[in-house]
Backbone as numpy.savetxt, mean C-alpha at the origin, in Angstrom:
# Nx Ny Nz CAx CAy CAz Cx Cy Cz
81.60 -55.35 -43.58 80.50 -54.58 -44.18 80.25 -53.31 -43.37
80.22 -53.44 -42.06 79.98 -52.27 -41.22 81.28 -51.74 -40.70
81.40 -50.43 -40.56 82.65 -49.91 -40.03 82.83 -50.36 -38.61
84.01 -50.57 -38.27 84.29 -51.01 -36.93 84.13 -49.85 -35.96
83.62 -50.21 -34.87 83.44 -49.21 -33.81 84.27 -49.63 -32.65
85.14 -48.75 -32.29 86.03 -49.11 -31.20 85.31 -49.05 -29.88
85.80 -49.75 -28.92 85.21 -49.74 -27.57 85.30 -48.37 -26.96
86.37 -47.54 -27.36 86.51 -46.20 -26.81 85.37 -45.29 -27.23
84.85 -45.48 -28.52 83.82 -44.56 -29.02 82.41 -44.94 -28.58
82.24 -46.12 -28.06 80.89 -46.52 -27.63 80.70 -46.12 -26.17
79.56 -45.44 -25.86 79.32 -45.07 -24.45 79.00 -46.31 -23.65
79.47 -46.31 -22.44 79.15 -47.43 -21.57 77.73 -47.29 -21.03
77.22 -48.40 -20.57 75.87 -48.38 -19.98 75.79 -47.47 -18.78
76.87 -47.39 -18.04 76.87 -46.51 -16.86 76.74 -45.06 -17.26
77.48 -44.68 -18.31 77.39 -43.29 -18.77 76.03 -42.97 -19.32
75.43 -43.93 -19.98 74.06 -43.70 -20.50 73.09 -43.49 -19.36
73.22 -44.31 -18.32 72.31 -44.16 -17.17 72.53 -42.83 -16.47
73.75 -42.42 -16.31 74.01 -41.15 -15.62 73.60 -39.95 -16.43
73.65 -40.09 -17.78 73.31 -38.94 -18.63 71.87 -38.89 -19.05
71.05 -39.86 -18.55 69.63 -39.89 -18.98 68.87 -38.66 -18.54
69.25 -38.11 -17.39 68.51 -36.94 -16.90 69.13 -35.63 -17.25
70.14 -35.63 -18.12 70.83 -34.38 -18.45 70.14 -33.67 -19.59
70.10 -32.36 -19.54 69.66 -31.53 -20.65 70.91 -30.93 -21.26
71.16 -31.27 -22.48 72.40 -30.84 -23.12 72.47 -29.33 -23.27
71.28 -28.63 -23.19 71.25 -27.18 -23.39 70.96 -26.43 -22.10
70.96 -27.03 -20.97 70.69 -26.34 -19.72 70.87 -27.25 -18.54
70.46 -26.78 -17.39 70.61 -27.59 -16.19 69.68 -28.79 -16.23
69.92 -29.76 -15.46 69.07 -30.95 -15.48 67.64 -30.63 -15.01
66.64 -31.33 -15.54 65.22 -31.16 -15.16 65.01 -31.77 -13.79
64.48 -30.98 -12.93 64.29 -31.44 -11.54 62.83 -31.50 -11.13
61.84 -31.46 -12.07 60.41 -31.53 -11.72 59.75 -30.15 -11.79
58.42 -30.07 -11.42 57.68 -28.79 -11.49 58.30 -27.74 -10.61
58.26 -26.48 -11.07 58.79 -25.35 -10.32 57.73 -24.80 -9.38
58.12 -24.26 -8.24 57.23 -23.58 -7.31 57.03 -22.13 -7.75
55.76 -21.53 -7.40 55.49 -20.13 -7.71 54.98 -19.94 -9.13
54.77 -18.66 -9.52 54.21 -18.31 -10.82 55.06 -17.23 -11.45
54.94 -17.15 -12.73 55.65 -16.11 -13.45 54.90 -14.80 -13.35
55.54 -13.72 -13.66 54.92 -12.39 -13.60 53.71 -12.29 -14.54
53.81 -12.88 -15.73 52.71 -12.84 -16.70 51.49 -13.56 -16.16
51.70 -14.69 -15.51 50.57 -15.43 -14.94 49.87 -14.61 -13.86
50.63 -13.93 -13.02 50.04 -13.09 -11.97 49.21 -11.96 -12.60
49.75 -11.33 -13.62 49.03 -10.24 -14.28 47.70 -10.75 -14.87
47.73 -11.92 -15.51 46.52 -12.48 -16.11 45.47 -12.76 -15.04
45.90 -13.35 -13.92 44.95 -13.65 -12.84 44.35 -12.37 -12.27
45.19 -11.36 -12.03 44.68 -10.09 -11.50 43.71 -9.43 -12.48
44.01 -9.49 -13.77 43.11 -8.92 -14.76 41.77 -9.64 -14.77
41.80 -10.97 -14.69 40.55 -11.74 -14.66 39.73 -11.41 -13.42
40.41 -11.31 -12.27 39.69 -10.95 -11.04 39.10 -9.56 -11.13
39.81 -8.63 -11.75 39.28 -7.26 -11.90 38.03 -7.26 -12.77
38.04 -8.03 -13.84 36.87 -8.09 -14.73 35.68 -8.70 -13.99
35.92 -9.79 -13.27 34.83 -10.44 -12.52 34.27 -9.49 -11.46
35.15 -8.78 -10.76 34.69 -7.83 -9.73 33.87 -6.71 -10.34
34.33 -6.17 -11.48 33.60 -5.08 -12.13 32.22 -5.54 -12.59
32.15 -6.73 -13.18 30.86 -7.26 -13.64 29.92 -7.50 -12.46
30.46 -8.06 -11.38 29.64 -8.33 -10.19 29.11 -7.04 -9.58
29.97 -6.01 -9.50 29.54 -4.73 -8.94 28.45 -4.09 -9.79
28.61 -4.16 -11.12 27.60 -3.59 -12.00 26.28 -4.34 -11.86
26.35 -5.67 -11.76 25.13 -6.46 -11.60 24.44 -6.14 -10.28
25.23 -6.00 -9.21 24.67 -5.67 -7.90 24.01 -4.30 -7.93
24.65 -3.33 -8.58 24.06 -1.99 -8.68 22.75 -2.03 -9.45
22.72 -2.79 -10.55 21.50 -2.89 -11.34 20.37 -3.54 -10.55
20.70 -4.64 -9.86 19.67 -5.33 -9.07 19.16 -4.43 -7.95
20.07 -3.69 -7.30 19.67 -2.78 -6.22 18.76 -1.69 -6.75
19.11 -1.13 -7.91 18.29 -0.07 -8.50 16.91 -0.60 -8.88
16.87 -1.77 -9.50 15.59 -2.36 -9.87 14.74 -2.67 -8.65
15.39 -3.15 -7.59 14.65 -3.42 -6.35 14.07 -2.16 -5.75
14.87 -1.06 -5.81 14.37 0.21 -5.28 13.19 0.73 -6.10
13.28 0.62 -7.43 12.18 1.06 -8.29 10.94 0.23 -8.04
11.12 -1.10 -7.92 9.98 -1.97 -7.66 9.34 -1.65 -6.31
10.18 -1.38 -5.29 9.64 -1.01 -3.99 8.87 0.29 -4.03
9.42 1.28 -4.74 8.73 2.57 -4.85 7.40 2.42 -5.59
7.40 1.61 -6.66 6.17 1.42 -7.41 5.13 0.68 -6.56
5.57 -0.30 -5.78 4.64 -1.00 -4.89 4.04 -0.04 -3.86
4.86 0.89 -3.37 4.37 1.87 -2.41 3.34 2.78 -3.07
3.59 3.18 -4.32 2.63 4.02 -5.03 1.31 3.29 -5.26
1.40 2.03 -5.68 0.19 1.25 -5.93 -0.60 1.05 -4.63
0.10 0.80 -3.54 -0.58 0.64 -2.25 -1.27 1.93 -1.83
-0.63 3.07 -2.07 -1.23 4.35 -1.72 -2.48 4.61 -2.56
-2.39 4.32 -3.86 -3.58 4.49 -4.72 -4.74 3.63 -4.24
-4.42 2.35 -3.98 -5.48 1.42 -3.56 -6.10 1.87 -2.24
-5.27 2.29 -1.30 -5.79 2.77 -0.01 -6.67 3.99 -0.20
-6.20 4.92 -1.03 -6.98 6.13 -1.32 -8.35 5.75 -1.87
-8.38 4.92 -2.91 -9.64 4.57 -3.56 -10.57 3.81 -2.62
-10.04 2.83 -1.89 -10.88 2.04 -1.00 -11.43 2.87 0.15
-10.59 3.75 0.70 -11.05 4.60 1.80 -12.17 5.53 1.35
-11.96 6.15 0.21 -12.98 7.08 -0.28 -14.28 6.32 -0.58
-14.16 5.16 -1.22 -15.36 4.38 -1.51 -16.07 3.95 -0.23
-15.29 3.57 0.77 -15.89 3.14 2.04 -16.57 4.30 2.76
-15.89 5.43 2.83 -16.40 6.54 3.62 -17.55 7.27 2.93
-17.48 7.40 1.61 -18.43 8.23 0.88 -19.59 7.41 0.31
-19.35 6.12 0.08 -20.33 5.33 -0.67 -21.71 5.27 -0.06
-21.83 5.41 1.26 -23.14 5.29 1.89 -23.66 6.61 2.46
-23.06 7.71 2.05 -23.44 9.01 2.60 -24.62 9.63 1.87
-25.29 10.52 2.56 -26.18 11.50 1.94 -25.50 12.84 2.09
-25.03 13.43 1.01 -24.18 14.62 1.13 -24.77 15.73 1.98
-26.08 15.98 1.86 -26.68 17.04 2.65 -26.75 16.71 4.13
-27.55 15.70 4.51 -27.68 15.37 5.94 -26.38 14.94 6.59
-25.54 14.26 5.85 -24.31 13.74 6.46 -23.15 14.72 6.35
-23.43 15.92 5.89 -22.43 16.98 5.96 -21.23 16.80 5.06
-21.40 16.18 3.89 -20.27 16.04 2.98 -19.94 17.39 2.38
-18.75 17.86 2.66 -18.26 19.12 2.12 -16.99 18.82 1.33
-16.93 19.38 0.13 -15.90 18.98 -0.80 -15.19 20.18 -1.38
-13.88 20.08 -1.48 -13.08 21.04 -2.25 -12.10 20.23 -3.09
-11.21 20.92 -3.78 -10.31 20.22 -4.69 -9.37 19.26 -3.98
-9.04 19.55 -2.71 -8.08 18.69 -2.00 -8.57 18.23 -0.64
-9.84 18.45 -0.32 -10.37 18.12 1.01 -11.82 17.67 0.90
-12.19 16.70 1.71 -13.62 16.45 1.90 -13.87 16.11 3.36
-14.91 16.75 3.93 -15.31 16.54 5.32 -16.63 15.78 5.33
-16.84 15.00 6.39 -18.01 14.12 6.40 -18.25 13.58 7.79
-19.42 12.93 7.92 -19.64 12.04 9.05 -18.98 10.70 8.72
-18.02 10.33 9.51 -17.32 9.07 9.28 -17.95 8.01 10.17
-18.74 7.11 9.57 -19.46 6.10 10.34 -18.49 5.00 10.77
-18.57 4.65 12.05 -17.66 3.65 12.61 -18.38 2.41 13.15
-19.70 2.42 13.18 -20.42 1.24 13.66 -21.92 1.49 13.66
-22.67 0.42 13.91 -24.12 0.57 14.00 -24.65 -0.39 15.06
-25.79 -0.03 15.61 -26.41 -0.85 16.65 -27.92 -0.86 16.50
-28.53 -1.91 17.02 -29.98 -2.04 17.05 -30.39 -2.19 18.51
-31.26 -1.30 18.98 -31.68 -1.31 20.38 -32.47 -2.59 20.65
-32.01 -3.35 21.64 -32.65 -4.63 21.94 -33.35 -4.64 23.29
-33.10 -3.64 24.12 -33.76 -3.59 25.43 -33.78 -2.15 25.93
-34.90 -1.73 26.51 -35.02 -0.41 27.13 -35.66 -0.59 28.50
-35.51 0.40 29.33 -36.05 0.33 30.68 -35.12 1.08 31.60
-34.74 0.40 32.70 -33.78 1.05 33.59 -32.44 1.26 32.90
-32.13 0.40 31.96 -30.93 0.56 31.13 -31.31 0.35 29.66
-30.50 0.90 28.78 -30.72 0.74 27.34 -29.57 -0.09 26.78
-29.93 -1.16 26.08 -28.92 -2.03 25.50 -29.14 -2.12 23.99
-28.05 -2.29 23.29 -28.15 -2.49 21.84 -27.08 -3.48 21.40
-27.35 -4.16 20.31 -26.38 -5.07 19.71 -25.54 -4.28 18.71
-24.24 -4.30 18.93 -23.33 -3.41 18.19 -22.40 -4.21 17.29
-22.14 -3.65 16.11 -21.13 -4.16 15.18 -20.42 -2.95 14.58
-19.10 -2.96 14.54 -18.40 -1.80 14.00 -16.94 -2.03 13.76
-16.29 -0.97 13.27 -14.86 -1.02 12.99 -14.02 -0.96 14.26
-14.56 -0.35 15.29 -13.86 -0.23 16.56 -14.90 -0.08 17.66
-14.46 -0.10 18.90 -15.37 0.10 20.03 -15.83 1.56 20.08
-17.06 1.80 20.44 -17.53 3.19 20.57 -16.70 3.96 21.60
-16.55 5.25 21.35 -15.73 6.11 22.20 -16.49 7.41 22.44
-16.80 7.68 23.71 -17.59 8.88 24.04 -16.84 10.17 23.73
-15.49 10.12 23.62 -14.73 11.33 23.31 -14.72 11.62 21.82
-15.16 10.67 21.00 -15.12 10.84 19.55 -16.49 10.80 18.89
-17.38 9.96 19.40 -18.56 9.56 18.63 -19.83 10.30 19.01
-20.71 10.35 18.03 -22.09 10.79 18.21 -22.99 9.70 17.63
-24.30 9.84 17.88 -25.26 8.84 17.41 -26.19 9.46 16.39
-26.45 8.73 15.32 -27.46 9.11 14.34 -28.56 8.06 14.42
-29.73 8.48 14.91 -30.87 7.58 15.04 -31.68 7.66 13.75
-31.74 6.55 13.03 -32.42 6.55 11.75 -33.93 6.65 11.94
-34.58 7.08 10.87 -36.03 7.31 10.90 -36.77 6.03 11.27
-37.65 6.14 12.24 -38.46 5.01 12.70 -39.71 5.56 13.35
-39.77 5.42 14.66 -40.89 6.03 15.39 -40.78 7.55 15.38
-39.58 8.02 15.23 -39.36 9.48 15.15 -38.57 9.78 13.89
-38.49 11.05 13.57 -37.68 11.45 12.42 -36.20 11.24 12.73
-35.42 11.14 11.67 -33.99 10.96 11.85 -33.40 12.11 12.64
-32.58 11.79 13.64 -32.01 12.84 14.47 -30.70 12.33 15.08
-29.93 13.25 15.62 -28.65 12.91 16.23 -28.73 13.06 17.75
-27.90 12.30 18.44 -27.78 12.37 19.89 -26.30 12.29 20.26
-25.92 12.89 21.36 -24.54 12.70 21.82 -24.38 11.31 22.42
-23.24 10.70 22.17 -22.96 9.41 22.79 -22.25 9.68 24.11
-22.90 9.31 25.21 -22.38 9.65 26.53 -21.59 8.51 27.18
-21.51 7.40 26.50 -20.69 6.31 27.04 -21.48 5.03 27.18
-20.78 3.98 27.50 -21.42 2.68 27.67 -20.41 1.63 28.08
-20.91 0.41 28.29 -20.07 -0.71 28.69 -20.64 -1.98 28.07
-19.74 -2.93 27.79 -20.19 -4.19 27.23 -21.00 -4.97 28.26
-22.07 -5.59 27.77 -22.96 -6.35 28.65 -23.31 -7.68 28.01
-22.34 -8.61 27.98 -22.58 -9.88 27.29 -23.71 -10.68 27.94
-24.54 -11.29 27.08 -25.61 -12.16 27.56 -26.89 -11.46 27.91
-26.89 -10.12 27.94 -28.12 -9.42 28.32 -29.11 -9.36 27.17
-28.65 -9.49 25.94 -29.52 -9.60 24.76 -28.98 -10.75 23.90
-29.85 -11.29 23.08 -29.41 -12.30 22.13 -28.77 -11.57 20.95
-27.43 -11.67 20.85 -26.71 -10.94 19.82 -26.41 -11.86 18.64
-26.69 -11.41 17.41 -26.31 -12.20 16.24 -24.80 -12.41 16.18
-24.37 -13.35 15.37 -22.95 -13.62 15.21 -22.22 -12.37 14.74
-21.09 -12.08 15.36 -20.29 -10.93 14.99 -20.69 -9.65 15.69
-21.70 -9.70 16.57 -22.14 -8.50 17.29 -21.97 -8.70 18.78
-21.87 -7.58 19.50 -21.76 -7.59 20.95 -22.82 -6.67 21.53
-23.28 -7.03 22.73 -24.29 -6.22 23.40 -23.62 -5.11 24.19
-24.09 -3.90 23.97 -23.52 -2.72 24.60 -24.61 -2.03 25.41
-24.32 -1.77 26.67 -25.24 -1.02 27.53 -24.82 0.45 27.49
-25.73 1.32 27.03 -25.39 2.73 26.83 -26.12 3.59 27.83
-25.55 4.75 28.10 -26.16 5.70 29.04 -26.90 6.81 28.32
-26.89 6.81 26.99 -27.55 7.87 26.23 -29.06 7.72 26.35
-29.76 8.76 26.80 -31.23 8.68 26.89 -31.88 8.94 25.53
-33.19 8.64 25.44 -33.95 9.00 24.25 -33.99 7.94 23.18
-33.56 6.72 23.45 -33.61 5.64 22.47 -34.81 4.75 22.72
-35.43 4.28 21.65 -36.59 3.40 21.74 -36.21 2.00 21.27
-37.02 1.03 21.67 -36.79 -0.35 21.28 -36.79 -0.47 19.75
-35.84 -1.22 19.23 -35.67 -1.50 17.80 -35.16 -0.29 17.00
-34.78 0.78 17.67 -34.14 1.88 16.93 -32.83 1.39 16.31
-32.57 1.89 15.11 -31.29 1.61 14.44 -30.42 2.85 14.63
-29.27 2.63 15.20 -28.38 3.74 15.58 -27.05 3.58 14.86
-26.59 4.68 14.25 -25.28 4.70 13.61 -24.32 5.53 14.46
-23.15 4.97 14.70 -22.11 5.68 15.46 -21.19 6.37 14.45
-20.95 7.66 14.65 -20.10 8.39 13.71 -19.23 9.40 14.44
-18.15 9.77 13.76 -17.31 10.86 14.22 -17.19 11.88 13.10
-16.96 13.11 13.45 -16.73 14.15 12.46 -15.26 14.12 12.05
-15.06 14.02 10.75 -13.68 13.96 10.28 -13.54 14.57 8.91
-12.32 14.69 8.47 -12.06 15.23 7.13 -10.78 14.60 6.59
-10.78 14.40 5.29 -9.61 13.89 4.58 -8.99 15.02 3.78
-7.67 15.05 3.75 -6.93 16.11 3.08 -5.82 15.51 2.23
-5.62 16.09 1.06 -4.44 15.77 0.25 -3.42 16.87 0.55
-2.44 16.55 1.36 -1.49 17.55 1.83 -0.10 16.94 1.92
0.90 17.69 1.49 2.30 17.26 1.55 2.50 15.90 0.89
1.77 15.67 -0.21 1.97 14.46 -0.98 1.30 13.21 -0.45
0.50 13.32 0.62 -0.14 12.14 1.21 -1.61 12.43 1.48
-2.40 11.36 1.59 -3.78 11.48 2.06 -3.74 11.46 3.58
-4.35 12.47 4.20 -4.29 12.61 5.65 -5.71 12.74 6.20
-5.88 12.24 7.43 -7.19 12.26 8.08 -7.12 13.11 9.34
-8.13 13.94 9.51 -8.22 14.76 10.72 -9.55 14.47 11.40
-9.48 14.12 12.67 -10.70 13.92 13.45 -10.94 15.14 14.32
-12.07 15.80 14.09 -12.39 17.00 14.85 -11.32 18.05 14.70
-10.91 18.67 15.81 -9.88 19.72 15.72 -8.46 19.18 15.80
-8.29 17.88 15.78 -6.96 17.30 15.93 -6.09 17.54 14.71
-4.88 17.04 14.79 -3.94 17.20 13.69 -4.21 16.23 12.55
-3.62 16.50 11.41 -3.77 15.63 10.25 -2.80 14.46 10.34
-3.35 13.26 10.38 -2.53 12.06 10.47 -2.43 11.40 9.10
-1.21 11.05 8.65 -1.08 10.44 7.32 -1.71 9.06 7.26
-2.41 8.81 6.16 -3.03 7.51 5.92 -2.23 6.73 4.87
-1.60 7.45 3.95 -0.80 6.82 2.91 0.62 7.40 2.94
1.48 6.80 2.16 2.82 7.37 1.97 2.71 8.66 1.16
3.72 9.49 1.24 3.70 10.79 0.55 4.18 10.60 -0.90
3.28 10.08 -1.73 3.61 9.77 -3.13 2.71 10.50 -4.12
1.78 11.31 -3.64 0.85 11.98 -4.54 1.40 13.34 -4.98
1.04 13.70 -6.20 1.42 15.01 -6.74 0.26 15.97 -6.42
0.44 16.92 -5.50 -0.69 17.73 -5.03 -1.41 18.48 -6.15
-0.69 19.08 -7.09 -1.35 19.88 -8.12 -2.12 19.03 -9.12
-1.81 17.73 -9.19 -2.46 16.86 -10.16 -3.47 15.91 -9.54
-3.53 15.81 -8.22 -4.49 14.97 -7.52 -5.65 15.84 -7.06
-6.84 15.54 -7.58 -7.99 16.41 -7.31 -9.24 15.59 -6.99
-10.19 16.27 -6.33 -11.48 15.70 -6.00 -12.56 16.57 -6.64
-13.67 15.95 -7.00 -14.79 16.69 -7.57 -16.07 15.91 -7.42
-17.19 16.61 -7.35 -18.50 15.98 -7.24 -19.25 16.20 -8.55
-19.79 15.12 -9.10 -20.49 15.23 -10.38 -21.81 14.49 -10.32
-22.73 14.89 -11.19 -24.01 14.22 -11.35 -24.09 13.75 -12.79
-24.35 12.46 -12.97 -24.38 11.91 -14.32 -25.55 10.94 -14.45
-26.02 10.77 -15.68 -27.16 9.89 -15.92 -26.70 8.45 -16.06
-27.54 7.54 -15.64 -27.28 6.12 -15.85 -27.66 5.74 -17.27
-27.40 4.49 -17.63 -27.75 3.99 -18.96 -29.25 4.12 -19.20
-29.62 4.51 -20.40 -31.01 4.71 -20.84 -31.68 5.89 -20.13
-30.94 6.65 -19.35 -31.53 7.82 -18.72 -32.58 7.50 -17.69
-32.53 6.30 -17.09 -33.56 5.90 -16.13 -33.41 6.68 -14.83
-32.19 6.89 -14.36 -32.00 7.57 -13.09 -30.70 8.35 -13.14
-30.52 9.19 -12.18 -29.31 9.99 -12.06 -28.60 9.61 -10.76
-27.31 9.60 -10.82 -26.52 9.29 -9.63 -25.47 10.36 -9.42
-25.16 10.59 -8.17 -24.05 11.49 -7.84 -22.82 10.65 -7.56
-21.67 11.21 -7.81 -20.45 10.49 -7.57 -19.32 11.43 -7.23
-18.33 10.87 -6.58 -17.13 11.62 -6.26 -16.07 11.25 -7.29
-15.62 12.23 -8.05 -14.62 11.99 -9.08 -13.22 12.23 -8.50
-12.38 11.21 -8.61 -11.02 11.29 -8.12 -10.04 11.32 -9.29
-9.07 12.16 -9.19 -7.95 12.13 -10.13 -6.69 11.95 -9.30
-6.26 10.70 -9.19 -5.15 10.35 -8.32 -3.87 10.33 -9.15
-2.96 11.21 -8.84 -1.70 11.30 -9.57 -0.55 11.01 -8.61
0.26 10.02 -8.96 1.42 9.69 -8.14 2.69 10.14 -8.83
3.75 10.19 -8.05 5.03 10.66 -8.57 5.49 9.77 -9.73
6.19 10.37 -10.70 6.63 9.58 -11.86 7.62 8.50 -11.47
7.57 7.42 -12.24 8.52 6.32 -12.04 9.65 6.50 -13.06
10.91 6.51 -12.61 12.01 6.66 -13.58 11.95 5.56 -14.64
12.25 5.88 -15.90 12.77 7.16 -16.40 11.69 8.14 -16.84
10.42 7.85 -16.53 9.34 8.75 -16.94 9.45 10.07 -16.18
9.02 11.15 -16.81 9.05 12.46 -16.16 7.66 13.00 -15.90
6.62 12.22 -16.24 5.24 12.66 -16.04 4.58 11.84 -14.93
3.71 12.45 -14.12 3.02 11.70 -13.08 2.14 10.60 -13.67
1.93 9.57 -12.90 1.02 8.49 -13.29 -0.37 8.84 -12.76
-1.34 9.01 -13.68 -2.67 9.50 -13.32 -3.66 8.34 -13.38
-4.51 8.26 -12.35 -5.51 7.20 -12.24 -6.86 7.84 -11.96
-7.73 7.96 -12.96 -9.06 8.53 -12.71 -9.99 7.47 -12.12
-10.89 7.89 -11.23 -11.82 6.97 -10.59 -13.08 7.72 -10.20
-14.23 7.07 -10.36 -15.49 7.66 -9.94 -16.15 6.76 -8.90
-16.42 7.32 -7.73 -17.04 6.58 -6.64 -18.50 7.02 -6.53
-19.46 6.14 -6.81 -20.87 6.54 -6.69 -21.27 6.73 -5.24
-22.11 7.72 -5.01 -22.67 7.96 -3.68 -24.08 7.37 -3.71
-24.24 6.18 -3.13 -25.45 5.39 -3.35 -26.72 6.03 -2.77
-26.59 6.68 -1.64 -27.79 7.17 -0.96 -28.19 8.59 -1.34
-27.55 9.14 -2.35 -27.86 10.51 -2.73 -29.20 10.57 -3.47
-30.04 11.47 -3.05 -31.32 11.67 -3.72 -31.14 12.74 -4.79
-31.20 12.34 -6.04 -31.03 13.28 -7.15 -32.31 13.27 -7.98
-33.04 14.38 -8.10 -34.27 14.38 -8.89 -34.03 14.04 -10.34
-35.00 13.37 -10.95 -34.83 12.90 -12.32 -34.77 14.03 -13.33
-35.24 15.22 -12.99 -35.20 16.32 -13.95 -33.95 17.19 -13.75
-32.99 16.69 -12.99 -31.74 17.46 -12.80 -30.93 17.44 -14.09
-30.10 18.43 -14.24 -29.22 18.47 -15.40 -28.18 17.37 -15.29
-27.92 16.72 -16.38 -26.99 15.60 -16.38 -25.59 16.08 -16.65
-24.65 15.25 -16.19 -23.23 15.48 -16.46 -22.78 16.87 -16.06
-23.31 17.36 -14.98 -22.89 18.68 -14.49 -22.10 18.51 -13.23
-21.03 19.22 -13.14 -20.20 19.16 -11.93 -20.57 20.30 -11.01
-20.56 20.03 -9.73 -20.84 21.06 -8.75 -19.65 21.26 -7.85
């Protein structure tokens, strides 16, 4: 039924075993090859180039955003410092007696640095002092508020701390002063003559004839940052108050091309303004 197959035409088991690993169309398979083809190298290099380009662009963007955020934080800090300083220095002044002089970019004043209450007089004069810094005879003068005598000024000639010589409230220190002419229970304000200037893009402070020291970073636009004094009526016309009008303009933030303007009005609490004064008038 089946054609006969001669022993010559049938492969032996040995030949089958020896030919199992042969590739009839090429050399025998010897396992995975070492190295990579040229196409594989090109693909890897292209992928690395794309990843590097994306990473560099992301780094540049993050760096730019960080720089913008830092600049904006600096501008905000300068605005806040400007507003708080002006409110602190001007808020308790009487423009006439305290010598407030104002122009578009400058205001001069008595800059109060501390206050004391005379607690002992006799061979020495002592007062309980509280202030922003220690009194300095090279900088400070004394303003004696109205009491037994009319309000008047005295030169501050110096002093030394004298702990325990008077009962000082919490946060105060007893100071023995050499300035004559003080009476028991006098209230004394320590002040220096100073002026604030908007110059070279920054708010600067000058004490006496000294140089202008920067208080803020140079982020203000000089032509757009201005000061002004105004008198305006309160609600219902009950009273009039004076105030310092600030127009604080900082450098533009990219991509904006216009300065960022922040208007602010600081009331001068101790200003005596007659009720029949003209309202909303700037001086």
